[in-house]
C-alpha positions as a LaTeX table, in Angstrom:
\begin{tabular}{lrrr}
\hline
Residue & $x$ (\AA) & $y$ (\AA) & $z$ (\AA) \\
\hline
Met1 & 14.79 & $-15.04$ & 38.12 \\
Ser2 & 13.92 & $-11.53$ & 36.92 \\
Asp3 & 10.81 & $-10.79$ & 34.89 \\
Leu4 & 12.99 & $-10.22$ & 31.82 \\
Asp5 & 14.81 & $-13.53$ & 32.36 \\
Ser6 & 11.42 & $-15.22$ & 32.66 \\
Leu7 & 10.30 & $-13.63$ & 29.39 \\
His8 & 13.49 & $-14.75$ & 27.64 \\
Ser9 & 12.93 & $-18.29$ & 28.90 \\
Lys10 & 9.36 & $-18.27$ & 27.62 \\
Leu11 & 10.42 & $-16.94$ & 24.20 \\
Gln12 & 13.17 & $-19.55$ & 23.95 \\
Gly13 & 10.53 & $-22.20$ & 24.59 \\
His14 & 8.62 & $-21.00$ & 21.54 \\
Leu15 & 11.81 & $-21.15$ & 19.46 \\
Asp16 & 12.53 & $-24.67$ & 20.71 \\
Arg17 & 9.03 & $-25.84$ & 19.75 \\
Gln18 & 9.38 & $-24.14$ & 16.36 \\
Glu19 & 12.61 & $-26.04$ & 15.76 \\
Lys20 & 10.88 & $-29.36$ & 16.51 \\
Glu21 & 7.47 & $-28.78$ & 14.95 \\
Trp22 & 7.63 & $-26.14$ & 12.18 \\
Glu23 & 8.15 & $-27.85$ & 8.83 \\
His24 & 9.18 & $-24.74$ & 6.93 \\
Phe25 & 12.30 & $-22.61$ & 6.67 \\
Ile26 & 13.23 & $-20.83$ & 9.93 \\
Phe27 & 14.65 & $-17.33$ & 9.49 \\
Ser28 & 17.74 & $-16.39$ & 11.52 \\
Lys29 & 18.08 & $-19.90$ & 12.90 \\
Glu30 & 21.87 & $-19.57$ & 12.84 \\
Asp31 & 21.69 & $-16.28$ & 14.79 \\
Gly32 & 19.73 & $-17.60$ & 17.74 \\
Gly33 & 16.31 & $-17.63$ & 16.14 \\
Phe34 & 15.28 & $-13.97$ & 16.26 \\
Tyr35 & 15.11 & $-12.22$ & 12.89 \\
Gln36 & 14.08 & $-8.97$ & 14.58 \\
Gly37 & 15.72 & $-7.34$ & 17.57 \\
Leu38 & 14.18 & $-5.10$ & 20.23 \\
Asp39 & 16.37 & $-3.15$ & 22.64 \\
Glu40 & 13.62 & $-2.78$ & 25.25 \\
Ile41 & 13.70 & $-6.52$ & 25.94 \\
Lys42 & 17.44 & $-6.88$ & 25.29 \\
Ile43 & 17.14 & $-9.11$ & 22.23 \\
Thr44 & 19.55 & $-8.24$ & 19.44 \\
Gly45 & 18.20 & $-10.36$ & 16.57 \\
Ser46 & 19.52 & $-10.31$ & 13.02 \\
Arg47 & 17.99 & $-6.90$ & 12.32 \\
Ser48 & 17.48 & $-4.22$ & 14.95 \\
Ser49 & 13.94 & $-2.79$ & 14.96 \\
Glu50 & 15.22 & 0.54 & 16.24 \\
Lys51 & 17.89 & 0.80 & 13.55 \\
Arg52 & 15.43 & $-0.15$ & 10.80 \\
Phe53 & 12.90 & 2.40 & 12.04 \\
Glu54 & 15.50 & 5.16 & 12.06 \\
Glu55 & 16.85 & 4.21 & 8.63 \\
Tyr56 & 13.38 & 3.90 & 7.07 \\
Glu57 & 12.57 & 7.52 & 8.07 \\
Ile58 & 8.85 & 6.90 & 8.39 \\
Leu59 & 8.17 & 8.80 & 11.62 \\
Glu60 & 6.83 & 11.82 & 9.72 \\
Tyr61 & 4.08 & 9.64 & 8.23 \\
Leu62 & 2.93 & 8.20 & 11.56 \\
Ser63 & 0.43 & 9.68 & 14.01 \\
Lys64 & $-1.93$ & 8.63 & 16.77 \\
Asp65 & $-4.90$ & 8.53 & 14.40 \\
Lys66 & $-3.30$ & 6.03 & 11.98 \\
Ser67 & $-4.01$ & 2.31 & 11.62 \\
Val68 & $-1.26$ & 0.05 & 10.27 \\
Leu69 & $-1.03$ & $-3.49$ & 8.90 \\
Asp70 & 2.31 & $-5.30$ & 9.05 \\
Ile71 & 2.36 & $-8.20$ & 6.53 \\
Gly72 & 4.52 & $-11.08$ & 7.71 \\
Ser73 & 5.17 & $-9.46$ & 11.08 \\
Asn74 & 7.59 & $-12.20$ & 12.17 \\
Cys75 & 8.11 & $-12.05$ & 15.95 \\
Gly76 & 6.30 & $-8.71$ & 16.07 \\
Phe77 & 9.12 & $-6.60$ & 17.43 \\
Phe78 & 8.97 & $-3.98$ & 14.67 \\
Ser79 & 5.19 & $-3.71$ & 15.04 \\
Ile80 & 5.57 & $-3.39$ & 18.80 \\
Tyr81 & 8.13 & $-0.61$ & 18.39 \\
Val82 & 5.88 & 1.26 & 15.93 \\
Ser83 & 2.82 & 0.87 & 18.19 \\
Lys84 & 3.88 & 3.86 & 20.32 \\
Phe85 & 3.47 & 6.18 & 17.31 \\
Val86 & 0.09 & 5.02 & 15.92 \\
Asp87 & $-3.49$ & 4.34 & 16.96 \\
Lys88 & $-3.50$ & 0.63 & 16.13 \\
Ile89 & $-1.18$ & $-1.83$ & 14.43 \\
Phe90 & $-2.05$ & $-5.33$ & 13.27 \\
Gly91 & 0.54 & $-7.95$ & 12.43 \\
Val92 & $-0.41$ & $-10.91$ & 10.24 \\
Glu93 & 1.97 & $-13.87$ & 10.43 \\
Ile94 & 1.56 & $-17.49$ & 9.28 \\
Asn95 & 4.02 & $-18.96$ & 11.81 \\
Pro96 & 2.18 & $-19.67$ & 15.10 \\
Tyr97 & 5.39 & $-19.77$ & 17.14 \\
Leu98 & 6.25 & $-16.24$ & 16.06 \\
Ile99 & 2.73 & $-15.14$ & 16.93 \\
Ala100 & 3.20 & $-16.61$ & 20.40 \\
Ile101 & 6.43 & $-14.63$ & 20.79 \\
Ser102 & 4.68 & $-11.45$ & 19.59 \\
Asn103 & 1.87 & $-11.83$ & 22.11 \\
Asp104 & 4.17 & $-12.65$ & 25.03 \\
Val105 & 6.30 & $-9.56$ & 24.35 \\
Lys106 & 3.23 & $-7.37$ & 23.83 \\
Asn107 & 1.81 & $-8.50$ & 27.16 \\
Tyr108 & 5.14 & $-8.11$ & 28.95 \\
Leu109 & 5.38 & $-4.50$ & 27.74 \\
Asn110 & 1.66 & $-3.91$ & 28.46 \\
Ile111 & 0.95 & $-2.75$ & 24.92 \\
Lys112 & $-2.76$ & $-2.49$ & 24.16 \\
Asn113 & $-2.82$ & $-1.23$ & 20.55 \\
Ala114 & $-0.88$ & $-4.03$ & 18.82 \\
Asn115 & $-2.72$ & $-7.15$ & 17.69 \\
Phe116 & $-1.30$ & $-10.22$ & 15.98 \\
Val117 & $-3.24$ & $-12.56$ & 13.71 \\
Asn118 & $-2.06$ & $-16.10$ & 12.91 \\
Ser119 & $-2.89$ & $-16.32$ & 9.21 \\
Ser120 & $-1.37$ & $-16.29$ & 5.76 \\
Phe121 & $-1.78$ & $-12.96$ & 4.00 \\
Glu122 & $-3.81$ & $-14.74$ & 1.33 \\
Glu123 & $-6.38$ & $-15.84$ & 3.93 \\
Phe124 & $-6.29$ & $-12.67$ & 6.02 \\
Lys125 & $-9.61$ & $-10.80$ & 6.17 \\
Phe126 & $-10.35$ & $-7.43$ & 7.73 \\
Asp127 & $-13.51$ & $-5.31$ & 7.55 \\
Lys128 & $-11.79$ & $-1.92$ & 7.61 \\
Lys129 & $-9.11$ & $-0.31$ & 5.48 \\
Phe130 & $-5.71$ & 0.74 & 6.78 \\
Asp131 & $-3.92$ & 4.07 & 6.61 \\
Met132 & $-0.59$ & 2.33 & 6.11 \\
Ile133 & 0.63 & $-1.14$ & 5.18 \\
Phe134 & 4.12 & $-2.50$ & 5.79 \\
Ser135 & 5.47 & $-4.99$ & 3.25 \\
Phe136 & 8.97 & $-5.81$ & 4.38 \\
Ala137 & 10.36 & $-8.47$ & 2.02 \\
Asn138 & 7.07 & $-10.36$ & 2.04 \\
Asp139 & 5.83 & $-10.20$ & $-1.55$ \\
Ser140 & 7.38 & $-13.67$ & $-1.86$ \\
Thr141 & 9.20 & $-15.78$ & 0.71 \\
Ile142 & 11.81 & $-18.52$ & 0.60 \\
Asp143 & 9.83 & $-20.69$ & 3.03 \\
Gly144 & 7.33 & $-21.52$ & 0.27 \\
Asn145 & 4.33 & $-20.13$ & 2.19 \\
Thr146 & 3.55 & $-17.29$ & $-0.23$ \\
Lys147 & 0.93 & $-18.28$ & $-2.80$ \\
Phe148 & 0.15 & $-14.94$ & $-4.45$ \\
Asn149 & 2.05 & $-13.75$ & $-7.50$ \\
Phe150 & 3.20 & $-10.13$ & $-7.33$ \\
Ser151 & 0.13 & $-8.60$ & $-8.99$ \\
Glu152 & $-2.21$ & $-10.59$ & $-6.73$ \\
Tyr153 & $-0.21$ & $-9.56$ & $-3.69$ \\
Ile154 & $-0.30$ & $-5.87$ & $-4.58$ \\
Gly155 & $-3.97$ & $-6.15$ & $-5.53$ \\
Lys156 & $-4.88$ & $-7.36$ & $-2.06$ \\
Ile157 & $-2.80$ & $-4.59$ & $-0.49$ \\
Lys158 & $-4.70$ & $-1.98$ & $-2.52$ \\
Asn159 & $-8.01$ & $-3.51$ & $-1.41$ \\
Leu160 & $-6.92$ & $-3.17$ & 2.22 \\
Leu161 & $-5.49$ & 0.36 & 1.87 \\
Lys162 & $-7.38$ & 3.63 & 2.16 \\
Glu163 & $-7.60$ & 5.85 & $-0.91$ \\
Asp164 & $-4.77$ & 8.10 & 0.30 \\
Gly165 & $-3.00$ & 5.34 & 2.24 \\
Leu166 & 0.70 & 4.51 & 2.15 \\
Leu167 & 2.50 & 1.30 & 1.27 \\
Ile168 & 5.90 & 1.02 & 2.95 \\
Phe169 & 7.81 & $-1.48$ & 0.83 \\
Glu170 & 11.15 & $-3.19$ & 1.38 \\
Ser171 & 12.48 & $-5.45$ & $-1.34$ \\
Gln172 & 13.36 & $-9.12$ & $-1.09$ \\
Ala173 & 16.98 & $-10.05$ & $-0.49$ \\
Ile174 & 17.01 & $-11.88$ & $-3.84$ \\
Asp175 & 15.89 & $-8.68$ & $-5.59$ \\
Ser176 & 19.21 & $-7.11$ & $-4.66$ \\
Val177 & 20.88 & $-9.79$ & $-6.75$ \\
Val178 & 18.37 & $-10.30$ & $-9.56$ \\
Thr179 & 17.95 & $-6.65$ & $-10.47$ \\
Glu180 & 15.76 & $-7.36$ & $-13.49$ \\
Gln181 & 13.18 & $-8.89$ & $-11.16$ \\
Leu182 & 13.26 & $-5.83$ & $-8.93$ \\
Asp183 & 12.92 & $-3.50$ & $-11.92$ \\
Glu184 & 9.77 & $-5.35$ & $-12.99$ \\
Lys185 & 8.28 & $-4.95$ & $-9.53$ \\
Ile186 & 9.14 & $-1.26$ & $-9.33$ \\
Asn187 & 7.62 & $-0.63$ & $-12.75$ \\
Tyr188 & 4.45 & $-2.40$ & $-11.64$ \\
Leu189 & 4.30 & $-0.38$ & $-8.41$ \\
Glu190 & 4.74 & 2.89 & $-10.34$ \\
Asn191 & 1.52 & 2.13 & $-12.23$ \\
Lys192 & $-0.44$ & 1.57 & $-9.01$ \\
Phe193 & 1.10 & 4.09 & $-6.62$ \\
Thr194 & 2.92 & 7.41 & $-6.50$ \\
Ile195 & 6.48 & 6.93 & $-5.30$ \\
Leu196 & 7.17 & 9.44 & $-2.52$ \\
Lys197 & 10.61 & 8.12 & $-1.60$ \\
Arg198 & 13.04 & 5.47 & $-2.83$ \\
Lys199 & 16.44 & 4.65 & $-1.36$ \\
Lys200 & 18.77 & 1.87 & $-0.25$ \\
Val201 & 18.63 & 0.56 & 3.32 \\
Ser202 & 21.00 & $-1.80$ & 5.10 \\
Ser203 & 19.98 & $-5.45$ & 5.28 \\
Glu204 & 22.15 & $-7.38$ & 7.80 \\
Tyr205 & 20.31 & $-10.60$ & 6.93 \\
Pro206 & 21.21 & $-12.63$ & 5.02 \\
Lys207 & 24.81 & $-11.58$ & 5.49 \\
Asn208 & 25.63 & $-11.72$ & 1.76 \\
Val209 & 23.01 & $-9.04$ & 1.01 \\
Pro210 & 24.20 & $-5.71$ & 2.45 \\
Phe211 & 21.41 & $-3.52$ & 1.03 \\
Arg212 & 17.76 & $-3.63$ & $-0.01$ \\
Asp213 & 15.57 & $-1.20$ & $-1.90$ \\
Phe214 & 13.07 & 0.73 & 0.19 \\
Leu215 & 10.06 & 2.69 & $-1.08$ \\
Ile216 & 7.30 & 4.80 & 0.39 \\
Leu217 & 4.32 & 4.73 & $-1.98$ \\
Lys218 & 1.03 & 6.61 & $-1.92$ \\
Asn219 & $-2.08$ & 4.81 & $-3.11$ \\
Gln220 & $-3.67$ & 5.80 & $-6.41$ \\
Thr221 & $-7.36$ & 5.19 & $-6.98$ \\
\hline
\end{tabular}
């Protein structure tokens, strides 16, 4: 068995345990269990990390002196991909099986600057502020694990973000359907941040939602 085959077997074991033991909604269960894909380890997933990174067009904002927080980092593949462009990246994820996947892949790829914390965002604590925070469809979640309302969620992000820091925000799938809800969120964000970029990005998951709204926002003090 090759090293990659061994990794795949180990990751599948985490998915199998998640299926038996995790009481909450499992994302991408019907697509083999991986919401995120990563070409380097030959896992397709529901959403390609490489494709998302290219479509988000965030490379110009990244550098080797930047620290990043990824809220709801899932299996960590997007964080792992971004790690090559930044100083440090931290993923916070409530699902312990996804954290196990993140750490196994990080170790397999010998990545030293990505760290994954098993915690809800509400309980997450950090003693330094970040240059950039990723919020990819995590301001509320269909698994029922999000306790903050939107203002509380954004308030904590601002507390964790440096004065000139950036919030990289992707909307919920449901916001593509309930546009009034998205408009309320955007209006709220406009009062707290300066919008540097707003556009539509492809979604792929769930399959009935082809696009999401994507924003790059600069913190206001």
